[in-house]
N, C-alpha and C positions, 0 to 999 in steps of 0.2 A: 366460523366466527370471523367477522370482518376485523382486520388488524389496523384499525384507525387509532392513532395515539390519542389518549384522553387529554383533557385540559392540563396544561403544564408539563405533559410528558414529552420527551424528545421525539421528534419525527424520525421515521426510518430513512435509510439511504438506498439509492438505486444504483446498482453496478451492472454494466453491460460489457461482456467479454467478447471482443472481436478476435476470432481465432485464426488470423492469417498474418503471415510475414513474407517479405520477399526472400529472406533466407533465415536460417536458424543460427543464433549465436552459439558459440562453442560451449558455454556454461549453462545454457538455459534448459530447464525441464518443465516450463509452463506449456500447457497444451496450445499448439498452433501448427498450421501446415502451410506449405509454400505454394500449393496449387490454388490459384485465385479463381478458378473456374466456377466455384460454388458460392461466391460472395453474394450474388443476387438471391440465391436460394436461402442463404443464411439470414439475410436481412428480412426476408418474408417470414421465415420461421421465428426469428426474434420478435417480430411484430405480433405473430400469433401467440407466442408465449406470454407477451405482455397482456394481451387481451384475456388470456386464461387466468391471469392473476388479478385482474382489475377488481374482482369482488373480494379479494383477500387483502390487498394493499391498495390504498387509495391516494395517499398524500406523502410527498417526500420533501426534504429540504436540501438534499445533496444528490447529484447525479455524477457518476464517474464512468467515462468511456475508456476502457483499458484493453489490454491484449497481451500478446499479439501486437499488431501495429495498426491501430485505428486511424492513423493519419493517412493510410493508404486509401481510405474512402474519399470519394469525390464530394463536392459540395452538395450535389443532388442526393447522393446516398446518405450523407449525414442529415440533410434536411428531412429525408424520409424517416429516419430514426427519430428525429426530434418531433416530427408530426405524430408518430405513433406513441411516443411518450406522453404527449399532451392530450391525445385522444383517450388514452386509457387511465391516466393518473393526473393529479393536480400537483403543482409545485408551489411551495411557500414563496412569499416575496423575498427577494435577496437570497435565493438558493445558491449554493456553491455548485457550479457546473464545470467539471474538469474533463480534459481530454489529454491522453498520452500521445506524444509525438516523438518520432525518431528523427534526429537531424538528417536532412537530406532525403528523407523518404516521404515527405508530405506531398499530397496531390492537391488538397484543398489549401488555399493560402491562409496565412495567419489572420489577415483582415476578414476573410470570409468566415473563419471560425468565430471571430468576435461578433460578426453580424448574425451568425446563427444562434448566438446566445451563450457561448462559452465565456466564462469570466476567470478561469484558472487554467493554466497549462502546465503540464509536467513533461519536461524534455529528458529523454534517455541519453544524456551526454556520456555518462559512465566514466569518462576520463578526458583530461586535456593533454594526454600523452599519446602520440601516434603509435609508439611501441606497445603500450598497454592496450589500445584499441585493436591493434592487429592481433595481439595475443588472445583477446576475448572474442575475436571473430566478428567485430562490429563492421558495418558497411560504411560508416562515415569516418572522417578524420577530425583532428582537433579543430581545424579551421571551420569545418561544417558546424561543429558544436557551438563555437563562438558566434558564428553568423546566425544560427538559429535563435540564440538568446536575443541578439540585437534586433532581428526581424520581428520576434514576438513583441518586444517592447515598442518598436516603431508602429506595430499594428494596434497598439493600445492596451495590451495586456499589462496590468499592474500587479498581478499575482502570478509570478513565474517560479516554478520549482524545477530543480534538476536532480537527477540521480547520479551518484558517483560510486565506484567500486574500489575498495582498498584491499591490500593484502595480496596483490599479484606479485609474481616473481620479477616483474619488469619495473617495479617502482618501490623505492625505499620510503620509509615514513617521512623523511625530510622532503622528498620529491612530491609526495602526496600533499603535504602541508603547503608546498609552493603552489599546487593547483588550487587549494582552498583560498590562498591569498588572491589568486587571479579571479576566482569566482566571486569573492567578496567585493571586488571592485566593479562587478557587473550588476545590472538591474535585476538581481535575483532576490526573491523573498523567502525561499524555502530550499533547503538542501537535505537530501536523503543520502546518507553514507552507509553503504552495505559492505560488510566483509565478504570477500570472495568465498563462496561455498561450492565445493565440488560435489555435484549430485551424481547419483548412479545413472548409467546409461547415457552419459553425455560424452562428447569427444574429449573434453578436458579430463574427465575421469580416466579415460583410456591412456591419455598422455601421462597423467600422474602415476598411474599404475606401472607404466613402462619406464618410469624414472626419468622422464624428460625434464621435469622441474620439481622444485620443492616448495611447500607452503611455509609460511611463518610458523614458528613455534608458538605454544600457548602464551608464553611470556611476551613474545613479540606482538602477538595479536592484541594482548591487553595493552601493550605500549601504544599501538596504533589507536585503539579506542580512546585511551585516556588523553593522548596528545591531540587527537582530532577534536574531542569535546572541549578541552581547555582552549585550543586555538580558535574554534568557531565562537565560543562564548566571549572570548576577548575581542572578537570582531563584531560583537553585538547580536549574535544569534542566541536564541534560547534552545537548550537541549531538552526538548519536551517528551521525547520517546527514544528508546535505545538507538534507533537509526535516524532520527529525524530532528532537524533544526529549523527554526523559523525566526524571521525578523519581527518579533512581537506576537502576542497571542492571536491577533486578527489574521495572521498569515499561517497559522497552524492548519493542517489538513482537517477540515470538519468531517469529511467523509471517512477518512481512515481512523479518525478518533472514535467513530461509532464502533469499529471492530474492537478497540481496546477497552471500551466502556460497556460492552454487551448491549449496545443499542441495536434494535432490529435493522436488518438490511435485506434487500431482495437482489439476488443475482440472476441475470438473464444471459443465456449463451452457454456454449460448451464448457464444462468444467467449473461453472460459476457456483458459488455457495450462497446460502441464505440462512437467516436466523430470525426466529420470532419466539420470545420467551424462552422456554426450555426445549424448543424444537429447532433442530438444525437439519438442513437437507442440501443436496448438491446435485448438479447435472453431471453425468459421466463425461469424461473427456473423449468424446467420439462424435465427430461431425456427422457421420453416416447415421448413427443412432438418433442423434438430435433431430436431423431432418426427417427421418422416418417417423418418429413419434409425433412430431408436430404436424406432419401431413395428415395424421389421423386425429388431430385435436387432442392429443394425449400429452400431458406434461412429461418432460424427459427426466424429471428428478427421481433420484433413488428414494427408497422408503425413508421417511424422516427418522433421525436419531433423537431419542428423548433423553435429555440430560437430567440425571437425578440431582438432588440437592448437594451431595458431596462433590459431584463433578462441577456444578455451578460455582460452589464456594472456592474450589481449587482454581478454576479459571479466573474468577474475580481477583484472587490473590496474584496469580501468575501475570495476568494482564495489567493489574494495577501497579505491580512492581517493575513493569517495563516503562513506566511513565513518571514524569516529574510531578504529575497530579497526585500520584500515590493512592492510598486507600483511606477512606473515612471509617474508622472502627465503629462509630455509633451507627452509621448507615448500614455497615456490614451486619451488625447485630440485629438491627431492625429488619433487614431483608431476609436473613437466614436463621435468626433465632439463636445464634451461637456467637461467642466471642471469637475474634480472629486469632487470638493467642491464648495461651494457658493462663489460668488465674494468677499465677505468681510472676508472670511477665519475664521469666528467666530467659527464654529464647530471645525475646525482643531486646532485653538488656544486653545480652551477649552480642547481638548483631549491631546494636548501637555502639557498644564499646569497641567493636572491631572496625568501626567506621563504614559500615555497609548500609545502615538505615539511620534515618532521622525521625524521631518521634517528637512532634511539636504541635501544640494546640489540638486540633481535631484530625490530624493527618499523620499517617505513617508513610514515609516516602523513601525511595532509595537515594543514597549518595551517588556521585558519579561512578565510583568503584562498584557500589552496589548494583547500579544499573547494568554494568558489564557482567555481573554474576546473577542476574535476576532469576534465571531458571533454577539455580541452586537455592536461592532465598525462598522461592515459592514452595519448594519441597520442605524446607526447614520449618516454615510457618504452618 
């Protein structure tokens, strides 16, 4: 079945995972490797994978080149990927085209990225504190981060996002808010604030287990979340998803919003995930297997997972309560044939009274505090 969106239906998004970095950050568990010898082979395999999907997916309105560190690609290498995207798929007019860049690690200039067609850039700044960047194992310093933002703006990028990490043992809440004040004075249209999460099999996990540092308590984590949200909204940003803030609706990430709204997306590259309807599939995180499969014209994806209606309903609630958009109960009933809450509304009434949800008009959406507890709310509903 060809997965072309019908009239009035949202178009899918295209994600390409570039699985190479110059070095691994101490907290990162995303799939990547530091041996760059196979970049050319990966690009050829990614082009082959796109060609194998051209009869399933045909048209997109967002493209996101992430990783890894895709800014390690040269101008010619990115141009090759862009050519293969356009050979195999069509893009809607005014599509959102994003690339992730690590400050200081870019080979292709910001001007060249603009010339190649990218209109949105996401910079992995992570912190404006040198002590925090050192703790996280980042390659750049605070000055590199500031310079990257200015260079992107001078190159003509008007949609610039940055990632920041809070909850490190090197930075208090007040210090992090000072970083936000600095960011707000820069030409930034989007800020993602992620709480430091210690994943298994990472160097930071070993250090935490050895007692080298402590993480904030649950109350302190909530304090970070609430203060960050209040502070950024006071500065004119909209808190539209748990970790994401934008200067107005036009600067929200259209690509990432597809994930939160169950809109189809195709993932290309090692470890990339895809979704269409009630089917989800993913490529195993192995460059060796990825290259071997595609050398034989075989898609590297694992067998698709078929989501039943209960799983889809739960995911719709879970994802909806992560966002300011919330959930439309009428649309939910129309889609799944069931009401989102019990007939007596007792659960909803309790969550509203506790200040966790707002029920107004045709929407049920989380309050700021409810957003912080979205996982628990999804289970309750």
